[in-house]
N, CA, C and O atoms as a DFTB+ gen file, in Angstrom:
344 C
 N C O
     1  1     100.280     106.265      92.996
     2  2     100.090     106.114      94.421
     3  2      99.806     104.649      94.752
     4  3      99.383     103.865      93.902
     5  1     100.047     104.319      95.983
     6  2      99.904     102.949      96.436
     7  2      98.955     102.877      97.628
     8  3      98.814     103.830      98.395
     9  1      98.310     101.724      97.761
    10  2      97.402     101.478      98.876
    11  2      97.943     100.309      99.677
    12  3      98.238      99.248      99.127
    13  1      98.070     100.514     100.989
    14  2      98.528      99.449     101.881
    15  2      97.338      98.559     102.227
    16  3      96.347      99.031     102.785
    17  1      97.436      97.263     101.891
    18  2      96.323      96.331     102.099
    19  2      96.414      95.553     103.408
    20  3      95.472      94.855     103.785
    21  1      97.540      95.671     104.099
    22  2      97.750      94.910     105.309
    23  2      99.064      94.171     105.221
    24  3      99.626      93.989     104.141
    25  1      99.551      93.742     106.392
    26  2     100.879      93.120     106.467
    27  2     101.876      94.007     105.745
    28  3     101.934      95.209     106.002
    29  1     102.648      93.440     104.861
    30  2     103.643      94.206     104.101
    31  2     103.234      94.317     102.641
    32  3     104.093      94.357     101.760
    33  1     101.943      94.367     102.377
    34  2     101.456      94.351     100.999
    35  2     100.900      95.697     100.588
    36  3     100.009      96.247     101.235
    37  1     101.444      96.217      99.497
    38  2     100.939      97.446      98.901
    39  2     100.701      97.187      97.420
    40  3     101.426      96.415      96.793
    41  1      99.687      97.832      96.867
    42  2      99.396      97.714      95.444
    43  2      99.202      99.114      94.871
    44  3      98.847     100.052      95.584
    45  1      99.439      99.229      93.595
    46  2      99.215     100.496      92.916
    47  2      97.714     100.773      92.880
    48  3      96.920      99.885      92.574
    49  1      97.338     101.991      93.190
    50  2      95.917     102.358      93.180
    51  2      95.323     102.204      91.778
    52  3      94.126     101.955      91.631
    53  1      96.152     102.351      90.765
    54  2      95.678     102.209      89.383
    55  2      95.329     100.765      89.031
    56  3      94.543     100.526      88.113
    57  1      95.895      99.818      89.738
    58  2      95.635      98.404      89.452
    59  2      94.347      97.893      90.099
    60  3      93.825      96.852      89.699
    61  1      93.834      98.613      91.089
    62  2      92.666      98.142      91.842
    63  2      91.415      98.250      90.979
    64  3      91.060      99.321      90.487
    65  1      90.761      97.102      90.814
    66  2      89.522      97.033      90.035
    67  2      88.322      97.163      90.958
    68  3      87.331      97.804      90.609
    69  1      88.411      96.558      92.127
    70  2      87.299      96.611      93.059
    71  2      87.671      96.077      94.421
    72  3      88.668      95.373      94.580
    73  1      86.854      96.420      95.406
    74  2      87.030      95.948      96.774
    75  2      85.706      95.346      97.219
    76  3      84.672      96.012      97.182
    77  1      85.738      94.100      97.635
    78  2      84.524      93.379      98.029
    79  2      84.483      93.185      99.538
    80  3      85.483      92.811     100.150
    81  1      83.340      93.438     100.126
    82  2      83.123      93.164     101.543
    83  2      82.752      91.694     101.656
    84  3      81.703      91.280     101.163
    85  1      83.597      90.904     102.298
    86  2      83.354      89.467     102.360
    87  2      82.171      89.094     103.248
    88  3      81.649      87.983     103.146
    89  1      81.745      90.002     104.111
    90  2      80.571      89.726     104.951
    91  2      79.282      89.739     104.137
    92  3      78.343      89.008     104.454
    93  1      79.226      90.558     103.094
    94  2      77.987      90.696     102.336
    95  2      78.079      90.180     100.903
    96  3      77.083      89.696     100.364
    97  1      79.233      90.271     100.283
    98  2      79.325      89.933      98.858
    99  2      79.310      88.434      98.584
   100  3      78.994      88.025      97.467
   101  1      79.639      87.615      99.557
   102  2      79.678      86.178      99.306
   103  2      78.290      85.546      99.258
   104  3      78.168      84.339      99.051
   105  1      77.253      86.344      99.446
   106  2      75.899      85.820      99.290
   107  2      75.549      85.654      97.813
   108  3      74.681      84.853      97.464
   109  1      76.210      86.395      96.968
   110  2      75.942      86.348      95.532
   111  2      76.597      85.129      94.892
   112  3      77.761      84.822      95.150
   113  1      75.842      84.456      94.069
   114  2      76.347      83.283      93.347
   115  2      77.495      83.681      92.419
   116  3      78.472      82.945      92.282
   117  1      77.374      84.833      91.791
   118  2      78.389      85.291      90.843
   119  2      79.712      85.597      91.551
   120  3      80.786      85.280      91.041
   121  1      79.621      86.210      92.715
   122  2      80.830      86.524      93.475
   123  2      81.500      85.241      93.946
   124  3      82.721      85.110      93.864
   125  1      80.714      84.302      94.436
   126  2      81.271      83.022      94.867
   127  2      81.973      82.328      93.713
   128  3      83.075      81.806      93.876
   129  1      81.336      82.320      92.541
   130  2      81.940      81.686      91.366
   131  2      83.243      82.373      90.971
   132  3      84.222      81.707      90.635
   133  1      83.256      83.707      91.011
   134  2      84.457      84.463      90.670
   135  2      85.599      84.125      91.621
   136  3      86.711      83.835      91.180
   137  1      85.328      84.162      92.921
   138  2      86.371      83.876      93.906
   139  2      86.857      82.432      93.806
   140  3      88.052      82.171      93.938
   141  1      85.948      81.502      93.575
   142  2      86.322      80.102      93.420
   143  2      87.188      79.910      92.186
   144  3      88.177      79.178      92.229
   145  1      86.830      80.555      91.096
   146  2      87.598      80.475      89.858
   147  2      89.016      81.018      90.048
   148  3      89.986      80.408      89.598
   149  1      89.127      82.153      90.706
   150  2      90.447      82.742      90.962
   151  2      91.285      81.835      91.862
   152  3      92.492      81.699      91.665
   153  1      90.639      81.222      92.843
   154  2      91.358      80.335      93.754
   155  2      91.882      79.105      93.013
   156  3      93.018      78.686      93.234
   157  1      91.068      78.530      92.143
   158  2      91.491      77.364      91.368
   159  2      92.669      77.686      90.451
   160  3      93.516      76.832      90.189
   161  1      92.713      78.936      89.964
   162  2      93.797      79.369      89.070
   163  2      95.035      79.829      89.837
   164  3      96.033      80.220      89.231
   165  1      94.972      79.784      91.165
   166  2      96.102      80.205      91.978
   167  2      96.303      81.706      92.024
   168  3      97.426      82.179      92.198
   169  1      95.235      82.451      91.871
   170  2      95.320      83.905      91.823
   171  2      94.771      84.582      93.076
   172  3      94.497      85.782      93.066
   173  1      94.613      83.823      94.144
   174  2      94.169      84.389      95.414
   175  2      95.359      84.429      96.359
   176  3      96.035      83.422      96.569
   177  1      95.607      85.606      96.927
   178  2      96.725      85.793      97.838
   179  2      96.161      86.200      99.191
   180  3      95.573      87.272      99.333
   181  1      96.345      85.344     100.171
   182  2      95.815      85.601     101.509
   183  2      96.865      86.374     102.303
   184  3      97.953      85.863     102.567
   185  1      96.535      87.592     102.676
   186  2      97.480      88.422     103.423
   187  2      96.967      88.725     104.824
   188  3      97.376      89.715     105.428
   189  1      96.092      87.901     105.339
   190  2      95.558      88.176     106.677
   191  2      95.880      87.041     107.637
   192  3      95.926      85.869     107.264
   193  1      96.100      87.431     108.877
   194  2      96.335      86.460     109.948
   195  2      95.054      86.207     110.725
   196  3      94.929      85.209     111.435
   197  1      94.122      87.104     110.585
   198  2      92.896      87.088     111.363
   199  2      91.717      86.802     110.442
   200  3      91.899      86.279     109.343
   201  1      90.557      87.129     110.869
   202  2      89.333      86.940     110.096
   203  2      89.363      87.782     108.827
   204  3      89.538      88.998     108.913
   205  1      89.197      87.178     107.648
   206  2      89.192      87.959     106.406
   207  2      87.946      88.830     106.324
   208  3      86.833      88.380     106.597
   209  1      88.160      90.102     105.935
   210  2      87.033      91.032     105.874
   211  2      86.790      91.588     104.489
   212  3      85.681      92.019     104.174
   213  1      87.834      91.580     103.649
   214  2      87.661      92.149     102.315
   215  2      88.502      91.394     101.289
   216  3      89.478      90.719     101.616
   217  1      88.080      91.538     100.039
   218  2      88.823      90.984      98.911
   219  2      89.093      92.135      97.959
   220  3      88.169      92.823      97.522
   221  1      90.359      92.340      97.641
   222  2      90.746      93.433      96.753
   223  2      91.122      92.814      95.413
   224  3      92.068      92.030      95.325
   225  1      90.379      93.170      94.374
   226  2      90.616      92.644      93.031
   227  2      91.547      93.607      92.307
   228  3      91.283      94.805      92.207
   229  1      92.654      93.042      91.802
   230  2      93.687      93.832      91.144
   231  2      93.916      93.271      89.748
   232  3      93.962      92.055      89.562
   233  1      94.056      94.142      88.782
   234  2      94.377      93.726      87.418
   235  2      95.850      94.039      87.174
   236  3      96.275      95.194      87.207
   237  1      96.615      92.978      86.928
   238  2      98.062      93.138      86.736
   239  2      98.507      92.245      85.591
   240  3      98.337      91.027      85.638
   241  1      99.072      92.850      84.579
   242  2      99.580      92.076      83.446
   243  2      98.495      91.316      82.710
   244  3      98.739      90.222      82.202
   245  1      97.294      91.885      82.645
   246  2      96.191      91.227      81.954
   247  2      95.523      90.126      82.756
   248  3      94.603      89.474      82.262
   249  1      95.969      89.907      83.988
   250  2      95.368      88.892      84.849
   251  2      94.793      89.558      86.095
   252  3      95.249      90.617      86.527
   253  1      93.783      88.908      86.654
   254  2      93.190      89.413      87.881
   255  2      93.735      88.634      89.066
   256  3      93.768      87.404      89.057
   257  1      94.157      89.358      90.073
   258  2      94.594      88.783      91.335
   259  2      93.617      89.233      92.409
   260  3      93.041      90.318      92.324
   261  1      93.436      88.396      93.414
   262  2      92.550      88.747      94.520
   263  2      93.352      88.654      95.815
   264  3      93.868      87.593      96.167
   265  1      93.445      89.772      96.510
   266  2      94.100      89.815      97.811
   267  2      93.024      89.728      98.878
   268  3      92.082      90.520      98.881
   269  1      93.162      88.766      99.785
   270  2      92.238      88.621     100.905
   271  2      92.866      89.341     102.094
   272  3      93.953      88.982     102.546
   273  1      92.166      90.366     102.599
   274  2      92.719      91.221     103.646
   275  2      91.844      91.206     104.894
   276  3      90.635      90.982     104.829
   277  1      92.488      91.450     106.025
   278  2      91.731      91.549     107.276
   279  2      91.218      92.963     107.508
   280  3      90.498      93.210     108.475
   281  1      91.585      93.897     106.625
   282  2      91.094      95.265     106.737
   283  2      89.682      95.366     106.157
   284  3      89.343      94.684     105.190
   285  1      88.885      96.210     106.753
   286  2      87.516      96.399     106.266
   287  2      87.526      97.228     104.986
   288  3      88.489      97.936     104.694
   289  1      86.450      97.126     104.241
   290  2      86.329      97.924     103.019
   291  2      86.336      99.415     103.363
   292  3      86.850     100.228     102.595
   293  1      85.782      99.763     104.485
   294  2      85.748     101.166     104.921
   295  2      87.163     101.705     105.154
   296  3      87.477     102.827     104.756
   297  1      88.005     100.908     105.795
   298  2      89.393     101.312     106.031
   299  2      90.140     101.465     104.718
   300  3      90.882     102.429     104.529
   301  1      89.946     100.523     103.819
   302  2      90.613     100.601     102.518
   303  2      90.136     101.815     101.724
   304  3      90.926     102.460     101.035
   305  1      88.841     102.125     101.822
   306  2      88.305     103.306     101.151
   307  2      88.938     104.588     101.710
   308  3      89.300     105.487     100.950
   309  1      89.068     104.665     103.023
   310  2      89.685     105.834     103.638
   311  2      91.127     105.994     103.168
   312  3      91.582     107.108     102.912
   313  1      91.840     104.883     103.056
   314  2      93.220     104.948     102.593
   315  2      93.283     105.421     101.131
   316  3      94.160     106.201     100.762
   317  1      92.355     104.945     100.318
   318  2      92.327     105.364      98.928
   319  2      91.929     106.826      98.805
   320  3      92.483     107.541      97.970
   321  1      90.986     107.287      99.614
   322  2      90.563     108.688      99.582
   323  2      91.670     109.605     100.095
   324  3      91.784     110.752      99.662
   325  1      92.473     109.101     101.007
   326  2      93.597     109.879     101.517
   327  2      94.597     110.189     100.430
   328  3      95.297     111.199     100.494
   329  1      94.670     109.317      99.420
   330  2      95.580     109.543      98.309
   331  2      95.128     110.703      97.432
   332  3      95.950     111.366      96.799
   333  1      93.824     110.946      97.396
   334  2      93.305     112.029      96.563
   335  2      93.691     113.395      97.119
   336  3      93.790     114.367      96.371
   337  1      93.907     113.470      98.423
   338  2      94.254     114.736      99.040
   339  2      95.724     115.091      98.861
   340  3      96.130     116.212      99.170
   341  1      96.510     114.169      98.377
   342  2      97.956     114.405      98.212
   343  2      98.223     115.188      96.953
   344  3      99.377     115.484      96.643
């Protein structure tokens, strides 16, 4: 199954490692370091036109990618839970 992250971007639900709320998670030093490290390595993909609200961490081919989305973590959770009912 796939999860629509916004715009024309979908990822396999099996690849999703975690979803971070950018309003609250960026207070942590560890989260900031992780996001900065991914950005320096060119592994951050910005898929939002508006205010970023979440970061979706995906493991693909042994590497971690981070999608920055304008969708809230709650919306992404609902989409993922909707897949369980299928």
